[in-house]
C-alpha positions in Angstrom: 101.7 116.3 69.5 102.6 112.7 70.1 105.8 111.8 68.3 105.5 108.0 68.6 103.5 105.4 67.0 102.7 107.5 63.8 102.8 106.6 60.2 104.6 109.2 58.3 104.8 110.0 54.6 107.8 112.2 53.6 108.0 113.7 50.2 111.6 114.3 49.1 112.7 112.2 51.9 115.9 110.4 50.5 118.3 113.5 51.1 118.7 116.6 53.2 116.1 117.7 55.6 113.8 114.9 54.6 116.1 111.9 55.6 117.2 113.8 58.7 113.4 114.0 59.7 113.1 110.1 58.7 115.8 109.3 61.2 114.3 111.5 63.9 110.9 110.0 63.3 112.2 106.3 63.4 114.4 106.7 66.5 111.1 107.8 68.1 109.4 104.7 67.2 107.1 105.7 64.0 106.6 104.1 60.6 107.9 106.2 58.0 107.6 106.2 54.3 109.8 108.3 52.2 109.2 108.9 48.3 111.1 110.7 45.7 112.2 110.8 41.9 115.6 109.3 42.1 115.7 105.4 42.7 119.4 105.6 43.5 118.9 108.2 46.3 116.1 106.2 47.6 118.2 103.0 47.8 121.1 105.0 49.4 118.7 106.1 52.0 117.4 102.9 52.5 121.0 101.6 53.2 121.4 104.6 55.7 118.1 103.8 57.4 116.7 100.3 56.8 113.7 100.8 58.8 112.1 103.1 56.2 109.7 102.3 53.4 110.9 103.6 50.1 108.8 104.2 47.0 109.6 106.2 44.0 107.0 108.5 42.6 107.2 112.1 41.0 105.1 114.3 42.8 105.3 116.7 39.9 102.9 114.6 38.2 99.5 114.9 39.2 98.5 111.3 38.4 101.5 110.0 40.3 100.6 112.0 43.5 96.9 110.3 43.1 98.9 106.9 42.9 101.1 107.7 46.0 97.8 108.5 48.0 96.2 105.3 47.1 99.4 103.3 47.9 99.6 104.9 51.3 95.9 104.7 52.5 95.7 101.2 51.1 99.0 100.0 52.6 99.1 102.1 55.8 95.4 103.0 56.7 96.7 104.3 60.0 98.8 107.0 58.0 98.4 110.4 59.9 101.2 112.7 59.1 102.4 114.1 55.6 105.5 116.1 55.5 105.8 118.3 52.5 109.2 118.4 51.9 109.8 118.0 48.5 111.5 120.8 46.5 113.7 122.4 43.9 115.6 125.8 43.6 116.7 127.6 40.6 118.6 130.8 39.8 116.5 132.5 37.2 117.3 135.9 35.4 114.2 137.5 34.0 116.6 139.8 32.0 117.3 136.7 30.0 113.7 136.1 28.9 111.7 133.2 28.6 114.5 130.6 28.3 115.8 131.2 31.8 112.2 130.7 33.0 111.3 127.8 31.2 114.6 125.7 31.3 114.5 123.0 34.0 112.2 121.7 36.3 108.9 123.6 37.1 109.3 125.2 41.0 105.7 126.0 41.0 104.7 122.5 40.4 106.9 120.7 42.4 107.3 123.4 45.6 103.6 124.5 45.7 101.0 122.8 43.5 102.0 119.4 44.6 101.8 120.3 48.2 98.4 121.9 47.8 97.1 118.6 45.9 98.6 116.2 48.4 97.2 118.0 51.3 93.9 117.9 49.4 94.2 114.2 49.2 95.2 113.1 52.5 93.2 115.8 54.6 90.0 114.0 54.5 91.5 110.7 55.7 93.4 112.4 58.2 90.3 114.0 59.7 89.0 110.3 60.7 92.2 110.1 62.6 92.5 110.4 66.1 95.5 112.9 65.9 97.1 114.0 62.6 99.4 116.4 61.0 100.5 118.1 57.8 104.1 119.6 58.1 105.1 122.1 55.4 108.7 122.7 55.0 109.0 126.6 53.8 112.1 128.8 54.0 113.3 132.1 55.3 113.2 133.3 51.8 109.2 133.0 51.7 109.6 135.8 54.6 112.5 137.6 52.7 112.8 136.9 49.0 116.3 136.6 47.3 116.5 138.4 44.0 118.5 135.4 42.4 116.0 132.8 43.3 112.7 134.9 42.5 110.4 131.6 41.8 111.7 129.6 44.7 111.1 132.7 47.1 107.6 133.1 45.5 106.7 129.4 46.1 108.0 129.4 49.5 106.1 132.6 50.4 102.8 131.0 48.9 103.4 128.0 51.0 103.8 129.9 54.0 100.8 131.6 53.3 98.9 128.5 52.6 100.0 126.9 56.1 98.6 129.9 57.6 95.3 129.7 56.0 94.9 125.5 56.4 95.8 125.8 60.0 92.8 128.0 60.6 90.7 126.0 58.3 91.5 122.9 60.3 91.2 124.4 63.7 88.2 122.4 64.6 89.8 119.0 63.5 92.4 116.5 64.8 94.5 117.8 62.3 97.5 120.1 63.3 99.4 122.2 60.5 103.1 122.9 61.3 105.5 124.9 59.3 109.3 124.4 59.0 110.9 127.7 58.4 114.8 127.1 57.9 117.5 129.3 56.8 120.2 128.3 53.9 120.7 124.5 54.8 123.5 122.6 53.4 121.8 120.3 51.2 121.9 119.5 47.3 118.8 121.7 46.9 120.4 124.0 44.5 122.2 121.1 42.5 125.7 122.6 43.1 124.9 126.5 42.2 126.7 127.6 45.5 129.7 125.7 44.3 129.6 127.5 40.8 129.3 130.8 42.4 132.0 130.2 45.0 129.7 130.6 48.0 131.7 129.2 50.8 128.9 129.6 53.5 126.4 126.4 52.2 124.2 126.9 55.5 123.5 124.8 58.7 123.2 121.3 58.7 119.9 119.4 57.9 120.6 117.4 61.1 120.1 120.7 62.9 116.8 121.7 61.0 115.4 118.1 62.0 116.2 118.1 65.6 114.8 121.9 66.2 111.8 120.9 64.3 111.0 117.8 66.2 111.5 119.6 69.4 109.3 122.2 68.3 106.4 119.8 67.2 106.6 117.9 70.3 105.3 121.2 71.8 102.8 122.2 69.3 104.5 125.2 68.1 103.0 125.6 64.9 105.5 127.9 63.1 109.1 127.0 63.7 111.7 129.1 62.5 115.0 127.7 62.6 118.5 129.3 63.4 118.8 133.0 61.8 115.2 132.8 60.8 114.2 133.5 64.2 115.9 136.9 64.0 114.7 137.1 60.4 111.1 136.8 60.8 111.3 139.6 63.5 113.4 142.0 61.3 111.3 141.4 58.3 108.2 142.3 59.9 110.1 145.8 61.5 112.0 146.7 58.6 111.4 144.6 55.5 113.1 147.0 53.1 116.1 146.8 55.1 116.2 143.2 55.4 115.7 143.0 51.6 118.7 145.1 51.0 120.9 143.3 53.3 120.0 139.9 52.1 120.1 140.8 48.4 123.4 142.5 48.9 124.8 139.2 49.9 123.5 137.3 46.7 123.4 139.8 43.9 122.0 138.8 40.7 124.8 137.5 38.1 125.6 139.6 35.2 124.3 138.6 32.0 
């Protein structure tokens, strides 16, 4: 896919993988819009990358998703790439009942429903462009789930499945569907939970994810496993039970 002179929206683009993707896209001569919920993080991103347009939107809210779409197509009618990157991760222990499940932000709404809705909003517009793309950022945990993050793992599995279906549905259009599948990445996704449980391996750097992803997109590689996920994807197909045992042994459920 052509990686210059595009107009790109990145959700959750103020930090982590989203910000590093923005840097890569800007460096290649693209117009980049990033959105997020936290104004302070958006302003920090603007200082780091003055070329981007920042907009504060909560994609967990249906009406704000519609407002985001309207803003983009009105002010940037040439927009042709959507990066569904925004996401949250929570540790949930179902042995503790409803409270553990309900407290905090809704992972299903932000990680999954928002991606579906934004894709539904932008796809008709993208089909009119000569070349367009939807890029979904999933996770290796969508292939091999982690017991302490069951909802997050499930949402990423759902987004993986959605990416496959959408790619087939849009095969005869100008819209390409890419899926970036990173391993654990050293970002603020889990809001400090790794530090609290004393996890020393914070994962790979988001810069690596962005660079590998850009190279793969340029070559029209639609499924983009990053780092250890390349092995994980093969192993999970050959012996899924063994891989579940290994990955969950490394991150056991916290005691009640």
